[in-house]
ZALO-144701 format. One record per residue: residue number from 1; x, y, z of N, C-alpha, C in turn. Coordinates in nm, 4 decimals, padded with zeros to 6 digits, always signed. Example, Ala and Ser with C-alpha at 12.3 -4.5 7.8 and 13.67 -1.06 7.14 Angstrom:
# ZALO-144701
+-----+----------+----------+----------+----------+----------+----------+----------+----------+----------+
|   i |    neast |   nnorth |      nup |   caeast |  canorth |     caup |    ceast |   cnorth |      cup |
+-----+----------+----------+----------+----------+----------+----------+----------+----------+----------+
|   1 | +01.3190 | -00.5690 | +00.7800 | +01.2300 | -00.4500 | +00.7800 | +01.3200 | -00.3300 | +00.7800 |
|   2 | +01.2850 | -00.2250 | +00.7080 | +01.3670 | -00.1060 | +00.7140 | +01.2900 | +00.0030 | +00.7870 |
+-----+----------+----------+----------+----------+----------+----------+----------+----------+----------+
# end
This chain:
# ZALO-144701
+-----+----------+----------+----------+----------+----------+----------+----------+----------+----------+
|   i |    neast |   nnorth |      nup |   caeast |  canorth |     caup |    ceast |   cnorth |      cup |
+-----+----------+----------+----------+----------+----------+----------+----------+----------+----------+
|   1 | +00.0928 | -00.0975 | +00.0102 | +00.0062 | +00.0083 | +00.0122 | +00.0610 | +00.1487 | +00.0040 |
|   2 | +00.0529 | +00.2237 | -00.1126 | +00.1554 | +00.3591 | -00.0962 | +00.0772 | +00.4495 | -00.0581 |
|   3 | +00.1463 | +00.5782 | -00.0469 | +00.0611 | +00.6858 | -00.0126 | -00.0497 | +00.7565 | -00.1414 |
|   4 | +00.0004 | +00.7074 | -00.2551 | -00.0876 | +00.7283 | -00.3469 | -00.1876 | +00.6616 | -00.3961 |
|   5 | -00.1704 | +00.5408 | -00.3526 | -00.2954 | +00.4450 | -00.3791 | -00.4062 | +00.4638 | -00.3095 |
|   6 | -00.5330 | +00.3812 | -00.3384 | -00.6432 | +00.4270 | -00.2969 | -00.6797 | +00.3652 | -00.1603 |
|   7 | -00.7252 | +00.4523 | -00.0742 | -00.7797 | +00.3986 | +00.0694 | -00.8820 | +00.2787 | +00.0370 |
|   8 | -00.8301 | +00.1490 | +00.1311 | -00.9422 | +00.0410 | +00.1301 | -01.0958 | +00.0877 | +00.1748 |
|   9 | -01.0799 | +00.1482 | +00.2611 | -01.1870 | +00.1657 | +00.3426 | -01.2952 | +00.2630 | +00.2406 |
|  10 | -01.2385 | +00.3596 | +00.2263 | -01.3049 | +00.4357 | +00.0817 | -01.3454 | +00.3604 | +00.0049 |
|  11 | -01.2929 | +00.2065 | -00.0737 | -01.3085 | +00.1482 | -00.1818 | -01.3993 | +00.0483 | -00.1168 |
|  12 | -01.4158 | -00.0002 | +00.0059 | -01.5329 | -00.0835 | +00.0712 | -01.6557 | +00.0199 | +00.0819 |
|  13 | -01.6455 | +00.1150 | +00.0958 | -01.7716 | +00.1977 | +00.1392 | -01.8377 | +00.1972 | -00.0017 |
|  14 | -01.7288 | +00.2507 | -00.0996 | -01.7758 | +00.2741 | -00.2741 | -01.8808 | +00.1435 | -00.2784 |
|  15 | -01.7766 | +00.0128 | -00.2593 | -01.8632 | -00.1372 | -00.3050 | -02.0082 | -00.1464 | -00.2252 |
|  16 | -01.9930 | -00.1136 | -00.1079 | -02.1274 | -00.1196 | -00.0220 | -02.2364 | -00.0176 | -00.0678 |
|  17 | -02.2039 | +00.0818 | -00.1373 | -02.2866 | +00.1765 | -00.1871 | -02.3630 | +00.1246 | -00.2997 |
|  18 | -02.2310 | +00.0492 | -00.3967 | -02.3094 | -00.0030 | -00.4921 | -02.3997 | -00.1302 | -00.4706 |
|  19 | -02.3153 | -00.2045 | -00.4102 | -02.4226 | -00.3058 | -00.3792 | -02.5758 | -00.2580 | -00.3178 |
|  20 | -02.5912 | -00.1819 | -00.2162 | -02.6991 | -00.1322 | -00.1931 | -02.7693 | -00.0854 | -00.2751 |
|  21 | -02.7246 | +00.0260 | -00.3807 | -02.7835 | +00.0722 | -00.5173 | -02.8592 | -00.0458 | -00.6050 |
|  22 | -02.7652 | -00.1463 | -00.6002 | -02.8365 | -00.2447 | -00.6788 | -02.9617 | -00.3166 | -00.6234 |
|  23 | -02.9453 | -00.3155 | -00.5072 | -03.0964 | -00.4125 | -00.4140 | -03.1777 | -00.3095 | -00.4355 |
|  24 | -03.1542 | -00.1377 | -00.4157 | -03.2654 | -00.0678 | -00.4225 | -03.3065 | -00.0605 | -00.5719 |
|  25 | -03.2166 | -00.0512 | -00.6251 | -03.3299 | -00.0488 | -00.7880 | -03.3962 | -00.2143 | -00.8133 |
|  26 | -03.3170 | -00.3052 | -00.7925 | -03.4032 | -00.4217 | -00.8319 | -03.5286 | -00.4338 | -00.7385 |
|  27 | -03.5259 | -00.4049 | -00.6253 | -03.6384 | -00.3985 | -00.5260 | -03.7600 | -00.3192 | -00.5648 |
|  28 | -03.6972 | -00.1631 | -00.6200 | -03.7994 | -00.0789 | -00.6306 | -03.8600 | -00.0952 | -00.8043 |
|  29 | -03.7978 | -00.1589 | -00.8426 | -03.8299 | -00.1708 | -00.9995 | -03.9317 | -00.3192 | -00.9958 |
|  30 | -03.9145 | -00.4244 | -00.8801 | -04.0051 | -00.5107 | -00.8586 | -04.1100 | -00.4788 | -00.8230 |
|  31 | -04.1279 | -00.3738 | -00.7178 | -04.2480 | -00.3178 | -00.6274 | -04.3309 | -00.2327 | -00.7505 |
|  32 | -04.2448 | -00.1740 | -00.8488 | -04.3127 | -00.0865 | -00.9142 | -04.4136 | -00.1761 | -01.0612 |
|  33 | -04.3456 | -00.2567 | -01.0734 | -04.3695 | -00.3576 | -01.2010 | -04.5334 | -00.4430 | -01.1410 |
|  34 | -04.4687 | -00.5025 | -01.0383 | -04.5914 | -00.6167 | -01.0155 | -04.6850 | -00.5576 | -00.9103 |
|  35 | -04.6554 | -00.4095 | -00.8738 | -04.7797 | -00.3215 | -00.8012 | -04.8175 | -00.3763 | -00.6994 |
|  36 | -04.7304 | -00.4801 | -00.6075 | -04.7435 | -00.5429 | -00.4742 | -04.6314 | -00.4978 | -00.4098 |
|  37 | -04.6597 | -00.4789 | -00.2718 | -04.5446 | -00.4749 | -00.1992 | -04.4981 | -00.5951 | -00.1194 |
|  38 | -04.3654 | -00.5966 | -00.1023 | -04.3202 | -00.7516 | -00.0437 | -04.4358 | -00.7651 | +00.1157 |
|  39 | -04.4446 | -00.8914 | +00.1506 | -04.5051 | -00.8774 | +00.2831 | -04.4370 | -00.8224 | +00.3724 |
|  40 | -04.3010 | -00.8379 | +00.3611 | -04.2300 | -00.8187 | +00.5377 | -04.2306 | -00.6228 | +00.5271 |
|  41 | -04.2692 | -00.5909 | +00.3782 | -04.2598 | -00.4161 | +00.4070 | -04.3974 | -00.3791 | +00.4592 |
|  42 | -04.4935 | -00.4645 | +00.4163 | -04.6514 | -00.4488 | +00.4783 | -04.6268 | -00.4463 | +00.6502 |
|  43 | -04.5767 | -00.5875 | +00.7208 | -04.5809 | -00.6022 | +00.8115 | -04.4694 | -00.5279 | +00.8990 |
|  44 | -04.3430 | -00.4781 | +00.8321 | -04.2621 | -00.4220 | +00.9447 | -04.2810 | -00.2633 | +00.9488 |
|  45 | -04.3258 | -00.2368 | +00.8239 | -04.3577 | -00.0616 | +00.7787 | -04.4528 | -00.0603 | +00.8832 |
|  46 | -04.5709 | -00.1166 | +00.8412 | -04.7276 | -00.1131 | +00.8850 | -04.7698 | +00.0192 | +00.8490 |
|  47 | -04.7965 | -00.0049 | +00.7101 | -04.8187 | +00.0750 | +00.5929 | -04.9760 | +00.0702 | +00.6263 |
|  48 | -05.0215 | +00.1998 | +00.6322 | -05.1472 | +00.2520 | +00.6792 | -05.2319 | +00.1855 | +00.5365 |
|  49 | -05.3775 | +00.2193 | +00.5346 | -05.4679 | +00.1755 | +00.4354 | -05.4133 | +00.2708 | +00.3412 |
|  50 | -05.4083 | +00.3965 | +00.3697 | -05.3915 | +00.4983 | +00.2307 | -05.2713 | +00.4570 | +00.1841 |
|  51 | -05.1629 | +00.4053 | +00.2683 | -05.0349 | +00.4099 | +00.1790 | -05.0257 | +00.2777 | +00.0751 |
|  52 | -05.1009 | +00.1697 | +00.1107 | -05.1064 | +00.0324 | +00.0773 | -05.1131 | +00.0420 | -00.1175 |
|  53 | -05.2054 | +00.1231 | -00.1415 | -05.2637 | +00.1204 | -00.2953 | -05.1394 | +00.2467 | -00.3808 |
|  54 | -05.0083 | +00.2749 | -00.2993 | -04.9434 | +00.3374 | -00.3773 | -04.7776 | +00.2635 | -00.4168 |
|  55 | -04.7986 | +00.1387 | -00.4781 | -04.6597 | +00.0684 | -00.4891 | -04.5544 | +00.1358 | -00.5870 |
|  56 | -04.6543 | +00.1908 | -00.6847 | -04.5800 | +00.2537 | -00.8079 | -04.5207 | +00.3727 | -00.7719 |
|  57 | -04.5455 | +00.4514 | -00.6847 | -04.4740 | +00.5834 | -00.6435 | -04.3699 | +00.5252 | -00.5534 |
|  58 | -04.3835 | +00.4343 | -00.4499 | -04.2820 | +00.4068 | -00.3646 | -04.1636 | +00.3161 | -00.4530 |
|  59 | -04.2355 | +00.2195 | -00.5192 | -04.1120 | +00.1566 | -00.5645 | -04.0489 | +00.2021 | -00.6828 |
|  60 | -04.0832 | +00.2932 | -00.7615 | -04.0309 | +00.4189 | -00.8592 | -03.9270 | +00.4980 | -00.7990 |
|  61 | -03.9671 | +00.5621 | -00.6662 | -03.8844 | +00.6050 | -00.6121 | -03.7639 | +00.5898 | -00.5565 |
|  62 | -03.7933 | +00.4746 | -00.4807 | -03.6767 | +00.3726 | -00.4394 | -03.5772 | +00.3354 | -00.5574 |
|  63 | -03.6356 | +00.2954 | -00.6934 | -03.5503 | +00.2855 | -00.7770 | -03.4971 | +00.3589 | -00.8553 |
|  64 | -03.5285 | +00.5214 | -00.8586 | -03.4447 | +00.6015 | -00.9237 | -03.3542 | +00.6440 | -00.7794 |
|  65 | -03.3557 | +00.6350 | -00.6440 | -03.2766 | +00.6565 | -00.5498 | -03.1629 | +00.5880 | -00.5697 |
|  66 | -03.1914 | +00.4580 | -00.5812 | -03.0989 | +00.3774 | -00.6247 | -02.9886 | +00.3705 | -00.7552 |
|  67 | -03.0468 | +00.4098 | -00.8687 | -02.9618 | +00.4482 | -00.9529 | -02.9184 | +00.5927 | -00.9427 |
|  68 | -02.9353 | +00.6784 | -00.8953 | -02.8688 | +00.7780 | -00.8305 | -02.7297 | +00.7596 | -00.7693 |
|  69 | -02.7618 | +00.6712 | -00.6856 | -02.6201 | +00.5865 | -00.5778 | -02.5568 | +00.5254 | -00.6776 |
|  70 | -02.5904 | +00.4616 | -00.7845 | -02.5104 | +00.3729 | -00.8432 | -02.4363 | +00.4887 | -00.9550 |
|  71 | -02.4697 | +00.5431 | -01.0116 | -02.3993 | +00.6363 | -01.1009 | -02.3069 | +00.7222 | -01.0239 |
|  72 | -02.3533 | +00.7954 | -00.9129 | -02.2548 | +00.8487 | -00.8277 | -02.1067 | +00.7771 | -00.7793 |
|  73 | -02.1153 | +00.6775 | -00.7757 | -02.0230 | +00.5809 | -00.7134 | -01.9333 | +00.5562 | -00.8684 |
|  74 | -01.9835 | +00.5763 | -00.9887 | -01.8953 | +00.5192 | -01.0771 | -01.7776 | +00.5755 | -01.0581 |
|  75 | -01.7329 | +00.6974 | -01.0738 | -01.5942 | +00.7689 | -01.1095 | -01.4853 | +00.7353 | -00.9727 |
|  76 | -01.5522 | +00.6553 | -00.8888 | -01.4746 | +00.6336 | -00.7761 | -01.4027 | +00.4777 | -00.8006 |
|  77 | -01.4817 | +00.4252 | -00.8616 | -01.4580 | +00.2940 | -00.8620 | -01.3873 | +00.2353 | -01.0035 |
|  78 | -01.3987 | +00.3358 | -01.1036 | -01.3747 | +00.3240 | -01.2313 | -01.2777 | +00.4499 | -01.2937 |
|  79 | -01.1739 | +00.4339 | -01.3485 | -01.1035 | +00.5423 | -01.3832 | -01.1485 | +00.6073 | -01.5091 |
|  80 | -01.2189 | +00.7642 | -01.5177 | -01.2585 | +00.8420 | -01.5916 | -01.1987 | +00.9672 | -01.5889 |
|  81 | -01.2422 | +01.0222 | -01.7073 | -01.1693 | +01.1539 | -01.7006 | -01.2681 | +01.2609 | -01.6005 |
|  82 | -01.2154 | +01.3789 | -01.5834 | -01.2621 | +01.4417 | -01.4550 | -01.4130 | +01.4984 | -01.5072 |
|  83 | -01.4107 | +01.5314 | -01.6543 | -01.5183 | +01.5789 | -01.7160 | -01.6406 | +01.4712 | -01.7174 |
|  84 | -01.6312 | +01.3705 | -01.7176 | -01.6933 | +01.2544 | -01.7286 | -01.7410 | +01.2163 | -01.5902 |
|  85 | -01.6615 | +01.2565 | -01.4901 | -01.7171 | +01.2467 | -01.3446 | -01.7819 | +01.3220 | -01.3117 |
|  86 | -01.7457 | +01.4569 | -01.3348 | -01.8766 | +01.5624 | -01.3228 | -02.0074 | +01.5793 | -01.3919 |
|  87 | -01.9715 | +01.4902 | -01.5414 | -02.1244 | +01.4470 | -01.5897 | -02.1999 | +01.3674 | -01.5017 |
|  88 | -02.1469 | +01.2630 | -01.4582 | -02.1686 | +01.1690 | -01.4053 | -02.2469 | +01.2293 | -01.2542 |
|  89 | -02.2003 | +01.2910 | -01.2092 | -02.2174 | +01.3313 | -01.0576 | -02.3659 | +01.4126 | -01.1009 |
|  90 | -02.3425 | +01.4942 | -01.2139 | -02.4784 | +01.5913 | -01.2291 | -02.5984 | +01.4906 | -01.2826 |
|  91 | -02.5654 | +01.4119 | -01.3424 | -02.7031 | +01.2937 | -01.3687 | -02.7358 | +01.2629 | -01.2858 |
|  92 | -02.6213 | +01.2044 | -01.1644 | -02.6804 | +01.1679 | -01.0223 | -02.7884 | +01.2486 | -00.9491 |
|  93 | -02.7340 | +01.3569 | -00.9572 | -02.8492 | +01.4808 | -00.8960 | -02.9474 | +01.4813 | -00.9566 |
|  94 | -02.9566 | +01.4659 | -01.0377 | -03.0903 | +01.4919 | -01.1640 | -03.1990 | +01.3552 | -01.1271 |
|  95 | -03.1166 | +01.2504 | -01.1343 | -03.1854 | +01.1345 | -01.0968 | -03.2590 | +01.1446 | -00.9324 |
|  96 | -03.1613 | +01.2035 | -00.8325 | -03.2239 | +01.2387 | -00.7239 | -03.3633 | +01.3289 | -00.7342 |
|  97 | -03.3153 | +01.4364 | -00.8053 | -03.4260 | +01.5066 | -00.8124 | -03.5519 | +01.5060 | -00.8735 |
|  98 | -03.5362 | +01.3827 | -00.9588 | -03.6550 | +01.3114 | -01.0397 | -03.7461 | +01.2308 | -00.9394 |
|  99 | -03.6327 | +01.1644 | -00.8384 | -03.6962 | +01.0653 | -00.7579 | -03.8000 | +01.1448 | -00.6563 |
| 100 | -03.7132 | +01.2822 | -00.6483 | -03.8326 | +01.3799 | -00.5426 | -03.9513 | +01.4025 | -00.6003 |
| 101 | -03.9378 | +01.4552 | -00.7346 | -04.0923 | +01.4880 | -00.7986 | -04.1618 | +01.3633 | -00.8524 |
| 102 | -04.1338 | +01.2381 | -00.8388 | -04.1859 | +01.1332 | -00.8664 | -04.2907 | +01.0653 | -00.7085 |
| 103 | -04.2006 | +01.1177 | -00.6084 | -04.2692 | +01.0889 | -00.4866 | -04.3844 | +01.1858 | -00.4857 |
| 104 | -04.3784 | +01.3266 | -00.5287 | -04.4480 | +01.4194 | -00.4837 | -04.5917 | +01.3837 | -00.5741 |
| 105 | -04.5219 | +01.3789 | -00.7461 | -04.6510 | +01.3698 | -00.8213 | -04.7023 | +01.2527 | -00.8550 |
| 106 | -04.6735 | +01.1455 | -00.8635 | -04.7102 | +01.0097 | -00.8795 | -04.8268 | +00.9615 | -00.7652 |
| 107 | -04.9627 | +00.9694 | -00.8161 | -05.0289 | +00.8990 | -00.7338 | -05.1096 | +00.7740 | -00.7663 |
| 108 | -05.1156 | +00.6490 | -00.7141 | -05.1663 | +00.5076 | -00.7716 | -05.2356 | +00.4566 | -00.6304 |
+-----+----------+----------+----------+----------+----------+----------+----------+----------+----------+
# end
C-alpha cells in the first residue's frame, strides 16, 4: 500500500454503496412492476390503508434513488476523466431530483 494508492476503507464504502444501490433498483423495479409490496414491508413498516395502494410511487422512488447512488459511485471505482465524473455526478443529482418529483407527483 502506498501513499498515492486508494484507501481500502473508501473502496469498501463505495462497493457497499454500489451493492445497496443495486438492491434498491432491483427491489424498486419489482415493486413498481408487480404493483405489490413485499409482505415484510407491509408487516415491518405497518403501512396504513392509504399508503398500501401506492406501490408504483414508492417502487419508482426507490429505484430512482438506487440508480442515483450507482451512477454517483462510478467515478470512484472506475478510472474516468474529470469531465465525465462531473457529468455523472450531475446525472446522479438529476436522478435524485427526479425521485423527489416522482414521489410528490405520482399518485396510484
